[in-house]
N, C-alpha and C positions, 0 to 999 in steps of 0.2 A: 230572300226572292232571287230568282234568276234573272238574268238579260239575256237575251239573245238577237242575236243580230251577224250580216256576214260584214266584213271589213274586207275593203280592199282598197288600197291606199299606198301614195306615195309619201314619204316623208320628209319629201325635199320637193313639192307639187305646189303650182301657185300660177296663176295669170296674169301679167306683167306688161304696164303699157309699151310701144315702142320709145325709142329713145333717139339720141345723139351724143355727142362730148358735148356741147353747150345748153342745151335745150330738151326739156321732155314735152310732148305732146300732152298737154291735159291736165299737165301736173299742178297740183295742189301748194308748191312748193312759190312760184311765180308770185309773188305779191310782193318782196320789196328786195332792196340794192346788194345784199351782203350775198358774201360769196364763201364758198368752201373749196377747199384744195384737199381731195382723196387721193392719198399715194398708197396704192397697193404693190407689197410685196411677196416674193415668195418665200419660203422657210428659210431660203439659205441667203440671203437679204438682197436679190436679185430683181428690179422691178419687173410686176407679172402684167405682160403688154397685153392690148386688146382680150383683154377680162371686162364682165359685166360686174358690175354693182348696183345694191338696191340699197334705198333710202328709203325709212319709213320713220313715224313719230315713234319716241320709243315706247309709247302707250297704246300702239297700233295691233288690232287685232284684225286677221282676215276670216272671210266668210266662207262658213266652210257647210255644205247642205248634203244631205243623207240622200241618192238614188237607188234604190231597189239593191242590187248589190255592190253599189259602186258610192263613192263621196266624189263631190264635184267642190271646185276649190275656186273664190275668185278672189284677187289680191289687189281691190281695186284704185288702193292708194298706194300704192308701190312706184316708184321714181325712179327710173334705169338710165346708169351712164356706163358708156364704154371709156378704159383705159388707155391712152394713149404709146406710143412705145416706150415712154421711160416711166410707166406706171400709174401714169396721172390722169385722175378725171376730174374737171371742173365742175362744180354747181352752181350755175348763177343764176339770181334771183331768188332765194331760199329764206320764207320767212323764217322769223326768231321761233325759237322753241329749242328742246331737246329730242336729238335722232338718234336713229342706230341705222349705220351703216353694213352690207352682208355681201359677200360675195363667196360663191363655191364654185370647186374647179375637179374636177373626174381626170385623174393622170392614174396610167399605172394598174389599171384597177383598183384603184383608192381614192378616197375622197377627201378634199382638203378644204376647210373654212375656214373665213376671215369674218369675224365681226367685231366692231368695236364703235362706242357713243361718241357723240360730240354735240357741242351747243353751237347756236348761234343768239347772240345779245339784243335785246329787242333796240339796241343803237344800232345801225349800223355800223359797219367798221370801215377803215380806209384802207386795210388789208383783209387779206383770204383769209377763213379761220381755217388751220391745216389739221388732218388727221390721219395717221399712218399705221394701215394695219398688214400682219402675215399671215400668211395662207398656211396653215400648221395641219397635218391630219387630223381628222374629225374621232369624235369619242362616241359612246353611245352609252346615256342614261335607261333604266329601267324601273319599273316601280307598280304599287298597286294603287286602285281608288276602293272609296265605301260611297255607295249610293245606291238610292231604290231607281232613280233614274235611267235611262236608255234613247238614244248613245250616248257615251259619254267622250267628247274631243279635250284634248291635253294640247295648248299653244305656249309658246314659248314669246311673250310679248316682245311688238317690235320686230318680227324675225319672220321667217316664211318655215319654219320650224315648227310642224304637229303630229299629232299619232291619237289614234284613237285604241280606248280601253275596250277588252275582248268582253266575251259574254261572263266570265267570272273575275274581272274587273283586276287585269294585269294589261300590261302598256308597255312598249318600246318604243323610246326614239333612235331608229337606228346612227342617224348622224347628228351630231349636234356639237357644236363648241364648248370650250370649253371657257371659264368663267361663271360672273355672278349673274342669275338672270331671273326674271319673275315668271313661274309656268301657274299658267290660267285651266283650270276645269270648266268646263263649259258643257251644256247640256239644251240643245236648239238653241246657240244662241246666247240664255241666262247663264252666268256665271256662278260657280256654285263655291267654289273657292279660290284662292290666291297665295302661293306663298314665294320667297325668293330660296333660289334652290343655288347653290356652289358647283358646278359642274368642271371636273378633273379627269385626267388621263383613265383613272382608274377610278368608279362611282359604285356606292351601296345604294340598295334599293330605295326608293323616295315614296310615301305614303300620302294621298292625298283623301280629306272626309270632306263630302257635300255639307256645306254648312247650313244649308237650307232644310237639311233631315230634322224633323221631330223628334225627340228625343221620347221614349215611349216607356213606361216605368216597366219593370222588369216581371213584376207578379200581373200582367196585365199581358206578358206575350206568350202565347201558346208553345206549348213544348214542339220542336220541331221534331218528325220523323224522318225528314227528306234523309234518304242513304248520302253523306261526304262524297262530294266528287273532287277526285283526285286526277292529276296531273302524272301521266306515263307517256315517256317519250319512247316510239317505236324506233325510231333511228335519226343521227345526228351527223352520218356519214363521214364523220372523223377518224375510222376506222377502214371502210370500205363500203361497196355498195354490192356487195358478193349476193348477199340475201333477195336482192329485186334481180325479176325477171325482165328480159325485152320479147315483145309479141308486138309483130305486125299483122295487116293483110296482106293478099297475092303478089301487090305492086307496089307495096311500101315496104321500105327500109330503116332501122334504127340501130343507133349507137347510145350505151350507156357505158360511164367511165367515174372515178372519184375526180375532183378539179377542187383547185383553189377556190374559195366563196369570190374574193375583189369585190369592189366597189364599196368599199368601207366594211363588207364583214370578215370577221374573221375565221379560221381552219379552215375544214374542207366543206365538201356540198358534191350532190350527184349531179352529173351534167347529161341530160340528155336531147339527143341531137337526131332528126330524123327527116326523110326525104315520101316525097308523095306526090303521086301524081293524077290524084280524083278523087274528088271530095267526099266520096262512098270508103276510100279506103280508110285507112288507122293506123297509127303505131301508139304504143304504149310503155309504159315500167311498171313493172306490179309484183306486189309480193302474197305469198301465201298464208296466211295466219291460222289456217286450220279451221274446221266448221267453228262459230263462236257467233254465240248470241249478244248482238249486239245493242237489246231494247236498252240497256243501260246508258248507253253513250251520251253525253251532253256537248260534247262537239269537237272536231279534229279542226286543230290549225296546221298551218306550215307556212315556209316563205320560201316566197317563188320571184326568179325573174327571167327573163329571156324576151325573144322575139319568135311568134307563131305565125303562119297565114289562121286566121280565126283566134280560136280560145282555147285554153287548156280543160281539162274536165278532170273533177276529182268522183271515185265511183266507187262505193262498195260493192264488190261485187259475189254472185252467186253461181261455183262452177259446180254445178249436181252431174254427179253417174247414175249408172244404171241403176242402183239400187234406191236412189233417193225417194224420197214421199215429197219433192218439192220440184219446184223448177227453175232451171237455169237462168239468169238475168243478173239485172244490177239496178241499184238508185243513183243518181248522180247529181253534179250539177255542174255548168259550165262557169268558167270565169275569164274575163279578161287579163292578159298580161301586160305588165309595165318593165321597161328597160331596166329599172332599179329596184333593190329589192322591196319587195310587199308582203304584207304579212295576211294571211287572210283565215276565215274563218268558214266552216261548215259545220251545221247544225239540222238535227232532222227536218225540221221545221221550213228551210229552207230546198230541200231536195225537190227535184221536179216531179210533180204529178204523175202518174204512170202513163206511159204512151203511147209502148212499144217501140219509139224510136233506139235503134242503135240498142235494141233488148233491153230497154226500162221499164222495170214490172214496177217497181214504186217500192218506199221505204217498209211499206207494212208488209207486204211479199217478203223481203229479204233479208229483214234485220234479225230474228230470230237464228241465223244459219250462214251468214257470208263468211265467205270462204277467204277471200282474197282482197284489198284494194289494189286501185290503180292509178294511174297519172296518165291521160292520152295529150297526144302533145300536137292537139291540130292535125290541120291540113299540110305537115314540113314544117322544119324549121328549129328550133333548139332551146332548150329553158333550162336552168337551175335551180335544184331544189335543196333544202336545207330545214332540220328541225320537223319532222312529221308528229306532231304531239297528239294522243286520246284524253281527253276529259271524261273520264266515266266513274261510275262507283264499283266498277269493279275491274278489275287488271287488264289487259291486253297483252297477251304475252310477245315477246318481242321475235 
């Protein structure tokens, strides 16, 4: 069974309550007189001053809901405090229980993470419970899931870290802390499985199976004649962006170059920037792939971050010459862009219906003779692009 959806998410997003050093409005912690002293330090041991630390119950899971092409997140149980000049945050009137404290720091295009556990005893203490945590460079974690449900969300309990598996069951936490954590696999709020994972600086893939799936006797399973879908990396931009071109309307400008990924992502990526003085103008980066039958495409995925005026757009283009028996045009979809690395999935099912806006003639009109793919940069701004991957039953030539 295939699972099809669009993923547009931020691995580090969440809505958190307003706060101060001493109390947090609406906090669920203000029920007893125990006090926690949180000391946050940089990796070099110096105090991490004026940084936010979030505290959750160690079993907490944030609420994630799918809305058309994106996901909304509500972290209603999170309490947030700010460290002082000595890197200390005082948490007063905290109830007994087991907690996880978390901090994030964006610096020099890298993400630093600090996560630690602490406990408050049932009997209030005369002195505070102290916990020290260090900001260290974040790492990544990837894996695969097996389930007949969708969409599948994976969360690290007690933290803000979450991600969504793509249509082939692959997932990646682009930013995670090191240590032992419980990772939960969910669908529409239902827990399908959970396991403890030790996250290290370098990690092998992890695998999750939906424990609610019913076992089907082998002799009752019909033979699958569906072609095997494989992943083909069209470009990871580690070498250059030379296979890609820029194109603009009359009064727009565009620049395309290779750049360091930044914000916790390793390696090199494509960096596209443009200026545009009119909503009707456009600027794009594209790639010629030759006249290609794309009827077999399951999905296309890519990573992107940046800031543009409006949305970015992914398009399958047909640039017909005078001898062609078909029309020029495109089939596309638009995506909200985030300032942190986000994984996007495009499937034929979510491409916009034909409406002739911007030359959109629809998927059925272009799928058998796609000549180019392109990324439109909105009405000006910049974005970074990485790992454009086709999932198909036939190879897409690089």
